[in-house]
FILUM-611711 format. One record per residue (C-alpha): x, y, z; residue in one letter. Coordinates in pm, whole numbers, padded with zeros to 5 digits, always signed. Layout:
residues N
XYZA
...
end
This chain:
residues 282
+12979-00470+03140M
+12644-00384+03204A
+12534-00474+02877K
+12691-00835+02920D
+12503-00889+03234I
+12184-00802+03101T
+12255-01014+02786T
+12312-01318+03002D
+11986-01264+03234V
+11745-01236+02974T
+11753-01577+02838P
+11739-01705+03203Q
+11414-01520+03298V
+11279-01631+02976S
+11309-01988+03043T
+11166-01913+03416W
+10850-01745+03238V
+10786-02023+02987Q
+10813-02288+03267Q
+10564-02097+03507L
+10341-02074+03195K
+10372-02453+03145E
+10327-02517+03491L
+10004-02309+03546A
+09890-02454+03205I
+09927-02816+03336N
+09788-02709+03697N
+09493-02531+03556G
+09388-02815+03334L
+09418-03079+03628N
+09204-02830+03838C
+08943-02815+03576V
+08964-03189+03524Y
+08916-03247+03913A
+08628-02989+03914I
+08469-03178+03601V
+08516-03538+03784I
+08354-03384+04129L
+08070-03243+03953V
+07994-03521+03686V
+08045-03776+03973G
+07838-03650+04245I
+07554-03601+03971W
+07588-03973+03855F
+07592-04095+04228A
+07271-03907+04298G
+07116-04057+03956I
+07230-04388+04013F
+07117-04420+04393G
+06765-04257+04302R
+06769-04520+04023G
+06858-04833+04212L
+06615-04720+04486T
+06316-04693+04247K
+06443-05038+04086F
+06435-05252+04395M
+06096-05065+04532T
+05922-05162+04199N
+06046-05530+04245R
+05833-05486+04611K
+06134-05486+04831I
+06109-05319+05183D
+06117-04925+05133P
+06356-04916+05427T
+06588-05128+05276I
+06580-04976+04909S
+06639-04641+05030K
+06936-04780+05264F
+07117-04990+04995V
+07048-04690+04762G
+07220-04413+04997N
+07502-04665+05068I
+07583-04688+04657I
+07535-04334+04634K
+07788-04218+04891Y
+08030-04507+04801G
+08064-04363+04478I
+08102-04004+04583I
+08394-04104+04806A
+08567-04286+04515F
+08521-03931+04315V
+08662-03759+04551V
+08957-03962+04580I
+08993-03970+04197A
+08940-03570+04216A
+09226-03530+04451L
+09463-03770+04255G
+09391-03578+03958R
+09544-03261+04099I
+09864-03402+04250G
+09738-03529+04617I
+09880-03849+04714A
+09559-04069+04763T
+09727-04355+04929A
+09796-04166+05261S
+09454-04011+05238F
+09309-04323+05229V
+09531-04459+05487A
+09403-04178+05711V
+09052-04223+05618L
+09102-04583+05720G
+09247-04513+06061A
+08979-04247+06142A
+08690-04499+06058G
+08868-04757+06306L
+08887-04509+06585A
+08520-04417+06532I
+08397-04778+06525G
+08576-04874+06814L
+08426-04564+07016A
+08076-04646+06875L
+08070-05019+06938Q
+07726-05034+07071G
+07588-04819+06812S
+07744-04995+06520L
+07592-05313+06690S
+07232-05164+06701N
+07304-05075+06313F
+07425-05426+06216A
+07141-05570+06412S
+06870-05318+06259G
+06969-05402+05898V
+06936-05798+05996M
+06573-05715+06173L
+06456-05499+05826I
+06623-05782+05587C
+06515-06115+05755F
+06197-05957+05871R
+06174-06182+06201P
+05926-05867+06314V
+05724-05612+06119K
+05542-05285+06201V
+05207-05351+06337G
+05294-05693+06480E
+05259-05783+06842Y
+05592-05947+06997I
+05822-06007+07279T
+06165-05954+07242G
+06456-05781+07418G
+06277-05806+07754G
+05977-05610+07636A
+05624-05693+07494E
+05417-05485+07280G
+05300-05361+06930T
+05584-05294+06703V
+05540-04923+06591Q
+05871-04846+06414E
+06201-05030+06364I
+06484-04800+06310S
+06774-04947+06138I
+07012-04693+06292F
+06913-04767+06672S
+06623-04903+06828T
+06284-05061+06786T
+05967-04876+06919I
+05689-05090+07115L
+05380-04963+07245T
+05149-05153+07475V
+04879-05005+07721D
+04953-04638+07586N
+05340-04678+07682K
+05588-04654+07478V
+05885-04892+07515I
+06208-04828+07317V
+06452-05152+07274V
+06783-05171+07111P
+06800-05359+06792N
+07083-05573+06944S
+06885-05669+07218A
+06605-05793+07003I
+06813-05972+06778L
+07019-06138+07032N
+06744-06288+07229G
+06456-06507+07190N
+06146-06321+06961I
+05793-06437+07012V
+05584-06298+06743N
+05233-06333+06809F
+05082-06204+06510S
+05262-06366+06229R
+05018-06664+06205M
+04645-06585+06127P
+04510-06802+06430E
+04610-06783+06788R
+04523-06999+07083R
+04382-06861+07390V
+04511-07040+07726D
+04285-07012+08019M
+04311-07187+08365S
+04036-07186+08619F
+04051-07320+08986S
+03758-07482+09159V
+03755-07682+09472S
+03760-08053+09470Y
+03389-08049+09600G
+03285-07915+09246A
+03157-08165+08980D
+03395-08190+08697F
+03144-08289+08462R
+02900-07987+08543E
+03181-07738+08527V
+03303-07893+08175K
+02937-07822+08032K
+02918-07480+08169L
+03258-07409+08010L
+03171-07611+07699T
+02846-07380+07668K
+03025-07062+07704I
+03265-07169+07425A
+02978-07275+07202D
+02817-06939+07231S
+03091-06737+07148N
+03097-06647+06768D
+03457-06517+06787K
+03571-06847+06880I
+03662-07095+06591I
+03425-07384+06556H
+03579-07655+06349D
+03766-07991+06355D
+04098-07838+06285K
+04048-07587+06571H
+03852-07776+06819A
+03879-07649+07176Y
+03965-07831+07508G
+03853-07852+07838I
+04071-08061+08088V
+04183-08098+08441V
+04532-08014+08452T
+04639-08028+08827D
+04525-08227+09107L
+04833-08213+09337A
+04758-07819+09423A
+04516-07722+09702P
+04252-07643+09445V
+04143-07838+09106M
+04280-07659+08808K
+04088-07681+08478I
+04251-07553+08163A
+04057-07398+07857V
+04185-07380+07503R
+04012-07225+07259V
+04116-07090+06875W
+04054-06737+06754V
+04152-06515+06487K
+04472-06319+06613N
+04289-05989+06632A
+03989-06142+06884D
+04252-06261+07111Y
+04185-06003+07390F
+03836-05978+07334D
+03758-06352+07379V
+04008-06385+07678L
+03813-06104+07877G
+03470-06210+07787K
+03543-06581+07815F
+03653-06540+08158T
+03370-06295+08287E
+03127-06529+08144D
+03260-06841+08345A
+03244-06623+08652K
+02906-06555+08606L
+02819-06911+08516A
+02988-07039+08837F
+02791-06806+09071D
+02480-06865+08903A
+02509-07266+08924N
+02664-07268+09245K
+02985-07395+09169V
+03200-07423+09456A
+03498-07154+09446P
+03858-07255+09527A
+03949-07223+09872A
+04206-06977+09976V
+04486-07164+10173P
+04547-07025+10532S
+04843-07035+10705L
+04822-07003+11079N
+05125-06881+11254V
+05168-06989+11626L
+05393-06794+11869N
+05528-06976+12161S
+05678-06798+12443K
end
């Protein structure tokens, strides 16, 4: 009787062992294939990303954009490789992708402000309304651009102060770029009393402009000296001259100082300060 039971069980055990061997061989091969896919895929992603970055840099594309695009492509390939490797060892990648999508949506909703700054940073770098080293006003701030971070902020400096402005604030408002053009107009206003002789004042201001070698002297950039307001308590005279961009603040300060000295030396009547008398009645 025992011999019969042994005889019946032996073929079944042999079948189980054979099935286990086949399962181990198949799964083992799939694991090997998955590892090969990961190693080769990650290696290829790195090579391709660096190659793309170098190619764009050689084509004179901004280094920040080149590096950003190269990294995006690299990690996109790695994500595809990981999904392919998981599918090879039998993991349902459809549900995995769905989970990633849901997680991405949740993270995106939680980081709306940061993502807005990121998108604005991409736009600032791609379309280049401002560049590092340029003097601008934007996002409620004014200064020289020191850094444009694609992920968050633009850093400005002025008068030894550092101003950090969100990228979205700059892109969504008006940007005034004072450095993009090679020349810049200096607008100045001087107030004198109505008793002053405008013709004499104009001669003084013209002499100051003629003697300043940082002011551009040609027909295209002719400067103007005109009366702009007679309705105010004083006579307002506007002076407009053109200078190289880098000379703007030097000319503004020097011209104003020279005008004050010339007015004093030639007895130009200063503008009277309006007074207000307050009478209290009891």
